[in-house]
Structure formats: C-alpha cells, structure tokens
KOLLUM-241383 format. One record per residue (C-alpha): residue in one letter; y, x, z. Coordinates in steps of 0.1 Angstrom, whole numbers, padded with zeros to 4 digits, always signed. Example, Ala and Ser with C-alpha at 12.3 -4.5 7.8 and 13.67 -1.06 7.14 Angstrom:
a-0045+0123+0078
s-0011+0137+0071
END
This chain:
x+0648-0674-0716
x+0621-0649-0722
x+0619-0618-0698
x+0627-0595-0725
x+0659-0610-0732
x+0667-0611-0694
x+0663-0571-0693
x+0683-0565-0725
x+0714-0586-0717
x+0731-0581-0684
x+0759-0599-0666
x+0774-0608-0632
x+0749-0635-0625
x+0719-0614-0633
x+0730-0586-0611
x+0734-0613-0583
x+0699-0626-0590
x+0687-0591-0586
x+0704-0585-0554
x+0694-0617-0538
x+0658-0609-0548
x+0661-0577-0533
x+0674-0593-0503
x+0647-0615-0500
x+0623-0584-0501
x+0641-0569-0475
x+0639-0600-0450
x+0601-0600-0456
x+0599-0563-0448
x+0618-0566-0414
x+0600-0596-0409
x+0565-0575-0410
x+0582-0543-0394
x+0591-0565-0364
x+0553-0576-0362
x+0540-0540-0366
x+0523-0545-0398
x+0543-0521-0419
x+0510-0512-0437
x+0506-0546-0450
x+0544-0550-0458
x+0540-0519-0477
x+0510-0534-0496
x+0527-0565-0502
x+0558-0546-0521
x+0532-0524-0541
x+0520-0557-0554
x+0550-0569-0562
x+0563-0538-0578
x+0528-0536-0600
x+0533-0572-0610
x+0573-0563-0620
x+0557-0533-0641
x+0532-0553-0659
x+0555-0578-0665
x+0582-0553-0681
x+0556-0538-0699
x+0542-0573-0712
x+0575-0582-0723
x+0583-0552-0744
x+0547-0555-0762
x+0546-0574-0794
x+0513-0580-0787
x+0512-0590-0748
x+0486-0562-0742
x+0489-0567-0704
x+0484-0606-0706
x+0449-0607-0686
x+0466-0584-0660
x+0496-0604-0656
x+0475-0636-0652
x+0453-0615-0624
x+0484-0606-0607
x+0500-0637-0606
x+0466-0651-0591
x+0466-0622-0564
x+0502-0628-0550
x+0497-0668-0551
x+0462-0661-0529
x+0480-0635-0507
x+0509-0656-0501
x+0487-0683-0488
x+0469-0659-0466
x+0500-0645-0452
x+0511-0682-0446
x+0480-0691-0429
x+0478-0657-0406
x+0515-0655-0396
x+0519-0694-0391
x+0531-0691-0355
x+0551-0659-0364
x+0570-0679-0392
x+0576-0708-0365
x+0593-0684-0340
x+0614-0670-0367
x+0628-0704-0377
x+0631-0715-0341
x+0652-0685-0334
x+0673-0691-0368
x+0676-0729-0365
x+0702-0745-0340
x+0687-0752-0305
x+0685-0789-0300
x+0679-0789-0260
x+0700-0813-0240
x+0729-0787-0239
x+0750-0796-0209
x+0775-0772-0200
x+0770-0758-0165
x+0801-0739-0153
x+0794-0721-0122
x+0816-0700-0099
x+0805-0665-0093
x+0797-0673-0059
x+0775-0700-0068
x+0758-0676-0093
x+0753-0651-0066
x+0736-0677-0044
x+0714-0686-0075
x+0706-0648-0075
x+0698-0647-0038
x+0676-0677-0040
x+0657-0665-0071
x+0653-0631-0053
x+0640-0645-0023
x+0615-0671-0042
x+0602-0640-0061
x+0596-0620-0028
x+0576-0647-0011
x+0557-0656-0041
x+0548-0618-0045
x+0536-0617-0009
x+0517-0645-0011
x+0501-0639-0045
x+0518-0669-0060
x+0520-0667-0099
x+0557-0674-0110
x+0574-0675-0145
x+0610-0680-0141
x+0631-0681-0176
x+0668-0677-0172
x+0691-0687-0206
x+0727-0684-0212
x+0723-0710-0240
x+0702-0739-0249
x+0667-0731-0257
x+0645-0757-0285
x+0639-0792-0276
x+0604-0785-0281
x+0603-0759-0252
x+0622-0782-0227
x+0605-0812-0236
x+0570-0796-0233
x+0580-0797-0192
x+0594-0818-0170
x+0631-0821-0171
x+0646-0819-0133
x+0682-0807-0140
x+0683-0797-0100
x+0704-0773-0081
x+0682-0739-0074
x+0667-0730-0042
x+0639-0711-0029
x+0619-0737-0016
x+0619-0756-0047
x+0611-0728-0067
x+0583-0719-0041
x+0570-0756-0042
x+0568-0758-0079
x+0544-0727-0085
x+0525-0736-0054
x+0490-0739-0071
x+0485-0774-0058
x+0516-0786-0080
x+0508-0798-0115
x+0536-0776-0128
x+0525-0743-0115
x+0510-0730-0146
x+0541-0735-0169
x+0574-0717-0168
x+0606-0727-0148
x+0640-0729-0173
x+0672-0719-0156
x+0703-0722-0169
x+0736-0715-0148
x+0731-0726-0114
x+0708-0756-0126
x+0669-0757-0129
x+0666-0776-0164
x+0629-0780-0165
x+0597-0770-0149
x+0561-0768-0162
x+0574-0755-0196
x+0552-0738-0225
x+0558-0709-0241
x+0547-0691-0272
x+0528-0662-0263
x+0535-0625-0276
x+0514-0617-0303
x+0521-0579-0298
x+0489-0561-0300
x+0503-0528-0284
x+0508-0546-0249
x+0488-0535-0217
x+0456-0551-0217
x+0461-0559-0179
x+0490-0584-0188
x+0478-0618-0182
x+0489-0651-0200
x+0524-0654-0179
x+0534-0618-0188
x+0526-0625-0226
x+0547-0657-0227
x+0576-0642-0209
x+0576-0614-0235
x+0572-0640-0260
x+0604-0661-0254
x+0624-0628-0249
x+0611-0618-0285
x+0627-0646-0302
x+0653-0652-0279
x+0672-0621-0269
x+0697-0636-0244
x+0669-0647-0223
x+0657-0629-0192
x+0624-0639-0176
x+0610-0629-0143
x+0572-0629-0136
x+0551-0628-0107
x+0516-0617-0107
x+0490-0642-0094
x+0465-0614-0090
x+0486-0585-0078
x+0520-0600-0064
x+0537-0575-0089
x+0571-0586-0099
x+0582-0577-0136
x+0611-0584-0156
x+0610-0593-0195
x+0640-0590-0220
x+0646-0582-0256
x+0609-0581-0259
x+0600-0556-0233
x+0586-0557-0201
x+0593-0535-0168
x+0566-0540-0139
x+0567-0531-0102
x+0602-0543-0100
x+0617-0541-0065
x+0639-0570-0049
x+0669-0543-0049
x+0665-0539-0085
x+0655-0576-0094
x+0689-0583-0076
x+0707-0559-0099
x+0692-0572-0130
x+0701-0609-0123
x+0735-0601-0112
x+0738-0580-0147
x+0725-0609-0166
x+0749-0635-0149
x+0781-0610-0156
x+0785-0603-0118
x+0773-0569-0114
x+0809-0557-0108
x+0816-0582-0081
x+0784-0579-0063
x+0789-0547-0045
x+0821-0556-0027
x+0803-0587-0015
x+0772-0567-0001
x+0797-0545+0019
x+0817-0574+0031
x+0784-0590+0043
x+0774-0554+0061
x+0806-0553+0080
END
C-alpha cells in the first residue's frame, strides 16, 4: 500500500495504527523526560515530525520532489536510533528490569508486627553503630522480589536480621562490605550485592557510590527503601522513589522503617508501654 492511499482511505485499523504510534512516541518522550533529557526528546520528536511532513509531501507529489530529502531523513533517524541505543544502554536495561517480572528466589516471609518491630530496632542500632564508627553501609529493604541479577551478584544468606550481623558484614575487613545488603521481611536475603548507580546529573557532587547506588535502585523500584551510612562523615541517609534525604536521626529512621513495614500505627503504643 502506498502512503498516498494510506492517507486517503481511512478505517478503524488505521486509526488504531496511528494511536499506537502516538503511544510509542509518548513512551519515548516520558523515558527521556524521566532522565531529564527533555531537549533531546523534543529534538527526536521534531525529526520524526519533519520526516512525516516530507513523506506526506512526497506522497502527494507526482514527481516525488522530496525523494532525496526523504532518504536523508531516513538515514538520520536510523543513525539517531543507534546513537540513543548506545548512549542510553544502561537506562534501557533499567527500564526493562522494572517492567519484567522479578526472578529472585521469591520465598514468602510472613512476619508478625512484633518481629518487624524487632527488625526495625536491629537496623536502627546497626546504623547508629556504623555511623558512630564511620563504617560505610548500604541496606536495601524491599517488599517484593528483586531481579535475580541483583541477588546473584552477592552472596545469598537467608538469615535472621541482627545488629551484630549487619555490623560484621559492613566491617571493612569483610569481603562483602562494599556491596548492598538486601532485606525482605525479617530476613537478610543477600549481602555484597551490586546495584546500578543513578545517572541523575543533578545529584550533589558530595554523594558517593553508595548513595548513588541507593538512589539508583529506588529509581527502578519505587517499593524499595535504602538506608545509607557514609563512610567519610557517618551521616545516615534514606533513599526512596529516586530521592534522598540526608542527616537522618535515629528517631526519624525508626519512623521511616516503621512506615515502610506498615507498623507506624502500632509503634507508638509499644514505645509508650516500654517507657512505663
């Protein structure tokens, strides 16, 4: 079917075809928008619109007056697609990892509220100890399964959480101290896991690899909460949904963890009972 015929005879399938093309264009724009590359997205959209205009003019021209221009635009689009694919390779991987079904050894860890409160307390104590001794730490808490590639990059432990265990893992003499600790429920799933670093260019230059890794995992997994302790300053930070909060106190960390586990409402009565 020639392009002229396509434009002159309309039916439901053609309308659906154009709506699908528009949806793909919107997906591409949103992808670049999330990466703070709106200018690049507008350039790409402009090139496609120019190509479409040239194609329409060429289709209704009996002499094919814009034949050379159309060929040039085809080459430009092909070349631009290759460049974008190479430059944003890691971002595409992150996107597909987020869309794809997680392949982690997804065991169901059903924990009671008391168990989760104990987990929160152990993580807070470990973070305090690491902060006091300037020990770097990265703890990733997740409600669901993480991609298998993340879990398999570390050592699977499947252990109950305790502050001494967390502290020993992040001790600089431990081979696993540079990676992330993955926690699900009341279980320490794996240690020494490697995460993709955030490519956000607007992040504070003071943020190191641990902080960027924490932001990176929360960018692709909004249900994840990451706790970071700076090795240089001892500052505790929390990352969630691609954002990071620094200078977190023990009280705020306790509240954030309780909210993450959905036990914020019962935490206050428990603390009051302890004080009595």
